[in-house]
Each structure stands twice: as structure tokens, then as C-alpha cells.
C-alpha positions as CSV (number, residue, x, y, z in Angstrom):
1,M,25.7,-38.8,8.4
2,K,24.0,-36.1,10.1
3,P,20.6,-34.9,8.1
4,T,20.7,-31.5,6.8
5,G,18.4,-28.6,7.8
6,S,15.9,-29.6,4.8
7,D,16.1,-33.1,5.7
8,V,14.8,-32.2,9.2
9,V,12.0,-30.1,8.1
10,T,10.7,-33.2,5.9
11,Q,10.8,-35.6,8.6
12,I,7.8,-34.5,10.8
13,T,6.3,-36.8,12.9
14,R,2.7,-37.7,13.6
15,R,2.9,-36.7,17.1
16,Q,5.0,-33.1,16.0
17,W,2.0,-32.5,13.5
18,L,-0.5,-33.1,16.5
19,L,1.4,-30.9,18.9
20,R,1.4,-28.4,16.4
21,L,-2.3,-28.5,15.7
22,G,-3.0,-28.6,19.5
23,E,-0.9,-25.3,20.0
24,T,-2.9,-23.6,17.3
25,V,-6.0,-24.9,19.1
26,A,-5.2,-23.8,22.3
27,L,-3.7,-20.3,21.3
28,A,-7.2,-19.8,19.5
29,G,-9.1,-20.8,22.6
30,V,-7.6,-18.3,25.0
31,S,-7.1,-15.4,22.7
32,G,-10.4,-15.8,20.5
33,L,-8.0,-15.2,17.5
34,V,-6.0,-17.7,15.1
35,P,-2.0,-17.0,15.5
36,E,-0.6,-16.3,12.3
37,M,2.6,-18.1,13.0
38,P,1.3,-21.5,13.2
39,L,-0.5,-20.7,9.9
40,R,2.5,-20.1,8.1
41,W,3.9,-23.4,9.4
42,F,0.6,-25.2,7.6
43,D,1.2,-23.3,4.5
44,A,4.8,-23.4,4.3
45,E,4.8,-26.6,2.2
46,P,1.3,-28.3,1.2
47,Q,2.5,-31.8,1.3
48,R,5.5,-33.0,2.9
49,A,7.1,-36.1,2.0
50,G,7.9,-37.3,5.5
51,L,4.2,-37.4,6.6
52,P,3.0,-40.9,7.4
53,P,0.7,-42.5,4.9
54,G,-2.9,-41.3,5.1
55,L,-1.9,-37.7,7.0
56,Y,-2.1,-34.4,5.0
57,E,-1.2,-31.0,6.4
58,P,-4.2,-29.2,7.5
59,S,-5.9,-26.2,5.6
60,S,-5.2,-22.9,7.2
61,D,-8.3,-21.7,5.7
62,D,-10.4,-24.4,7.3
63,L,-8.6,-23.8,10.6
64,V,-9.5,-20.1,10.3
65,H,-13.3,-21.0,9.4
66,V,-13.5,-23.5,12.1
67,L,-11.6,-22.1,15.1
68,G,-12.7,-18.2,14.3
69,A,-16.4,-19.5,14.6
70,H,-15.7,-21.5,17.5
71,K,-18.0,-24.3,16.1
72,L,-17.6,-27.2,13.4
73,A,-17.9,-26.1,10.0
74,T,-20.8,-27.9,8.4
75,P,-19.5,-30.2,5.6
76,P,-21.3,-30.1,2.2
77,K,-24.6,-32.1,1.9
78,G,-24.3,-35.6,0.6
79,S,-20.4,-35.6,1.3
80,E,-18.7,-38.9,3.0
81,T,-18.4,-36.4,6.1
82,D,-22.0,-35.3,6.2
83,Y,-23.7,-35.7,9.4
84,V,-27.3,-35.1,10.5
85,Q,-28.2,-31.7,12.3
86,P,-29.7,-31.7,15.8
87,G,-33.1,-30.3,15.7
88,V,-33.1,-30.1,11.8
89,P,-36.2,-32.1,10.4
90,Q,-34.8,-34.8,8.2
91,E,-36.5,-35.6,4.3
92,L,-38.0,-39.0,4.4
93,Q,-35.7,-41.6,2.6
94,F,-37.8,-44.6,2.9
95,F,-41.5,-44.1,4.0
96,S,-44.1,-42.1,2.7
97,P,-45.4,-39.4,5.1
98,S,-48.7,-41.5,5.6
99,E,-46.2,-44.4,6.4
100,F,-44.0,-42.5,8.6
101,R,-47.3,-41.5,10.8
102,I,-47.3,-45.4,11.7
103,I,-43.5,-45.4,12.4
104,R,-43.8,-42.4,14.8
105,S,-46.7,-43.9,16.6
106,Y,-45.1,-47.0,16.8
107,V,-42.0,-45.4,18.2
108,S,-43.8,-43.5,20.7
109,I,-45.8,-46.6,22.0
110,L,-42.8,-48.6,22.1
111,L,-40.6,-46.1,23.8
112,G,-43.0,-44.7,26.2
113,D,-42.6,-41.4,27.6
114,V,-39.8,-39.6,25.5
115,E,-39.2,-35.9,24.8
116,P,-40.5,-34.8,21.4
117,G,-37.1,-34.3,19.9
118,A,-35.9,-37.5,21.0
119,L,-38.9,-39.0,19.8
120,S,-38.3,-37.3,16.1
121,E,-34.8,-38.3,16.2
122,T,-35.5,-41.8,16.8
123,A,-38.3,-42.0,14.2
124,D,-35.9,-40.4,11.4
125,W,-33.3,-43.3,12.7
126,V,-35.8,-46.0,11.8
127,D,-36.6,-44.4,8.3
128,L,-32.8,-44.0,7.7
129,W,-32.2,-47.8,8.7
130,F,-34.8,-49.3,6.4
131,H,-33.4,-47.0,3.5
132,S,-29.9,-48.3,3.9
133,A,-30.7,-51.9,4.4
134,E,-30.6,-52.9,0.8
135,G,-27.1,-51.3,0.5
136,V,-25.8,-53.2,4.0
137,R,-27.0,-56.6,2.5
138,Q,-25.6,-56.0,-1.2
139,A,-22.1,-55.0,0.7
140,A,-22.3,-58.2,2.6
141,R,-23.4,-60.3,-0.5
142,D,-19.8,-58.5,-2.3
143,L,-17.5,-59.3,0.5
144,D,-14.3,-60.7,-0.2
145,P,-14.4,-64.4,0.4
146,L,-11.4,-63.7,2.9
147,H,-13.4,-61.4,4.5
148,R,-16.5,-63.3,4.7
149,T,-14.6,-65.9,6.2
150,L,-13.3,-63.4,9.1
151,A,-16.7,-62.2,9.6
152,V,-18.1,-65.8,9.9
153,A,-15.3,-66.6,12.3
154,Y,-16.1,-63.4,14.3
155,F,-20.1,-63.3,14.2
156,G,-20.8,-67.1,13.3
157,E,-22.2,-68.3,10.2
158,G,-25.9,-67.5,10.9
159,A,-25.5,-63.9,11.5
160,V,-23.3,-63.5,8.4
161,K,-26.0,-65.5,6.2
162,E,-29.1,-63.4,7.9
163,I,-27.5,-59.8,7.0
164,E,-27.3,-61.5,3.5
165,A,-30.7,-62.7,3.1
166,A,-32.3,-60.3,5.2
167,D,-34.9,-58.0,3.2
168,P,-36.2,-55.3,5.8
169,A,-37.8,-53.4,3.0
170,A,-40.2,-56.1,1.8
171,V,-40.8,-57.0,5.7
172,A,-41.9,-53.3,6.3
173,R,-44.1,-53.2,3.0
174,E,-45.8,-56.2,4.0
175,G,-46.1,-55.3,7.5
176,I,-47.7,-52.2,6.6
177,K,-50.0,-53.7,4.4
178,A,-51.3,-56.3,6.8
179,L,-51.6,-53.6,9.6
180,D,-53.8,-51.7,7.4
181,K,-56.0,-54.7,6.8
182,L,-56.3,-55.6,10.6
183,C,-57.2,-52.0,11.5
184,L,-59.8,-51.7,8.8
185,E,-61.5,-54.9,9.8
186,Q,-61.3,-54.0,13.8
187,H,-62.0,-50.3,13.7
188,D,-62.7,-49.5,10.0
189,K,-59.9,-47.0,10.2
190,A,-56.4,-46.7,9.3
191,F,-53.6,-47.3,12.2
192,A,-52.7,-43.8,12.1
193,D,-55.9,-42.5,12.4
194,L,-56.7,-44.7,15.9
195,D,-56.6,-42.7,19.1
196,G,-53.6,-43.8,21.4
197,S,-55.3,-46.3,23.5
198,A,-56.7,-48.1,20.3
199,Q,-53.0,-48.1,18.8
200,Q,-51.6,-49.5,22.0
201,E,-54.3,-52.6,21.7
202,I,-53.5,-53.2,18.3
203,V,-49.5,-53.4,18.8
204,S,-50.1,-55.5,21.9
205,A,-52.1,-57.8,19.8
206,I,-49.6,-58.2,16.9
207,G,-47.2,-59.0,19.8
208,A,-48.9,-62.0,20.6
209,T,-49.3,-63.3,16.9
210,P,-47.2,-66.0,15.7
211,A,-43.2,-65.0,15.0
212,D,-43.6,-65.3,11.4
213,A,-46.6,-63.2,11.1
214,S,-46.1,-60.2,8.7
215,P,-47.3,-57.4,11.2
216,R,-45.0,-58.9,14.1
217,N,-41.9,-59.2,12.0
218,F,-42.4,-55.5,11.1
219,L,-43.1,-54.5,14.7
220,E,-40.0,-56.1,15.8
221,L,-37.8,-54.5,13.4
222,V,-38.9,-51.3,14.3
223,R,-38.5,-52.1,17.9
224,N,-35.2,-53.3,17.5
225,E,-34.2,-49.9,15.5
226,S,-36.0,-47.8,18.1
227,I,-34.2,-49.1,20.8
228,R,-30.8,-48.6,19.0
229,G,-31.8,-45.2,17.5
230,Y,-33.2,-43.8,21.2
231,Y,-30.2,-45.1,23.3
232,T,-27.6,-43.8,20.9
233,S,-29.2,-40.4,21.0
234,A,-28.2,-37.5,23.3
235,A,-31.6,-38.2,25.2
236,G,-30.7,-41.8,25.5
237,L,-27.2,-41.6,26.4
238,K,-28.1,-39.3,29.1
239,E,-30.8,-41.4,30.6
240,L,-27.8,-44.7,30.7
241,D,-25.5,-42.1,32.5
242,Y,-23.1,-42.7,29.7
243,K,-19.8,-41.0,30.5
244,G,-17.7,-42.4,27.8
245,N,-14.5,-44.4,28.9
246,A,-15.2,-44.0,32.6
247,Y,-14.2,-46.2,35.4
248,Y,-16.9,-47.4,37.8
249,P,-15.7,-49.3,41.2
250,Y,-18.9,-51.1,41.2
251,C,-22.1,-51.7,38.8
252,P,-24.0,-48.4,38.7
253,G,-27.2,-48.6,40.6
254,C,-26.2,-51.7,42.6
255,E,-26.8,-50.3,45.9
256,S,-25.6,-53.7,47.9
257,N,-22.6,-54.0,45.5
258,A,-21.6,-50.7,46.6
259,K,-21.9,-51.1,50.4
260,D,-20.0,-54.3,50.0
261,K,-17.0,-52.3,48.4
262,G,-17.4,-49.7,51.0
């Protein structure tokens, strides 16, 4: 039986939905205005039964706000879609202000000469990572048995157990305490109050201590997350010459390989 007009309207496909939204964006980008006709489509029926699960009609009010301003709308603070605003100072989540001075010094020494904005973003990331670690550990411990089996098969038993047992917060507290003690013994000052050369000497000395020493455990955690934080920032991706899903005919930076291919 041939579908009626109302049936055709409700049988909207995902591709049609995207095309409709794309037309609206394109028209808004060209004219600077949000066309009225596509918005009538969006508002004609708030939720159509034919939409695939998880797909909802966009709100014309939101589209007008976003497209009219030509920038992303800022989601409510604390919402699931909240994100860090570039260049905006972030509130500390884990470290105290005095402890965070240590983090900034560590990040600066570990990364070397990076621009101040990237340094701040990376230090903020380290603070956020330590704050989030407890939730990650708890989530790992609460995994459904089948999900845990899948994680073990993919990552290995050792990696899964490490996440379940890891306690970065305790490592940080013990590491800072041991660092303060070391600096007071050698320089009669806190680490954050030392000049740059003295701080570098302390960091080098900590790197040579046994692997299970509290200061070294803390330093290695900060180092790992500093690298992760920096090389996922805008400055770090630019330094890596990251272009997303780009095709390279040869390994970037490998001149001999490039000549061979030529």
C-alpha cells in the first residue's frame, strides 16, 4: 500500500535530518541571517515518531542563538556538555594554591620553554586529572563483570588492576610532603620559594631516586599528565603539526624516506 502524506512526513531519515540542518547552516553562513522556512520545519512537530532512537528535532531557538552569533553557545556551568573556556582561569579542583605553585614549577621544568597560555592550561589539566582520578578508580571497580572481562581482553589484566588499585591523590599528598622535607633539609626553603636553577637540581635529584620513592612517584605522575595535557592543547597539537585525519605519503620529518619516495 502506498504511504499517505502524513506517513511520509513522519518517516524522516537521519540523512534528511542532517541535510535539512546543513541547508540551514549554509544559508545562515551566506546571508548572516537564519532563514525562516527551515525553522518552520523544525518547529512543525517537536518530536516525530519516525526519528531513529536518540535523534531529536533541533530547537529553532537554539539555532537562532548559535547561528545568529556565529559562535558556539556556552553550555550551563556544571552540565554534561560543559567545557573549559580557553584563556579563562580555572578554579582549582584538587591542589591548594600553595601546592599548585609546585605543579606549575614542575610543569615548566618538565616541558621546557612553552608559551605561558599553554603552561597554564597544562597545569590546570594536571589539577583536574588528580581531582578526577578517584572517580575513574571507582568507575573501574564498579564495572559490570562482562565489561571488565572485555577490558581485560583489550588492555590486559595488569592495566585493569592498576586502574582499580591506583590512588593518585595519596601519591600526591605523600610526594608533596616528601618534597617539602627534602627542600627544607637542603635549602631551608619550600620548593616553590627556590629559584629556577635550584628547582631544576631538586627535580633532577628526585629523578635519580629509587622507583618506589614518594617524590619520584609524584614527579612521574605529574610528568605523564603534563605531556598528555600539553600535547592535546592547541599549542601542543600545533607543535606536532597535527592535521587530524590527514594522509602522509611518508613519515613527516624523515627526509631520507621522502627522497626514496620521490
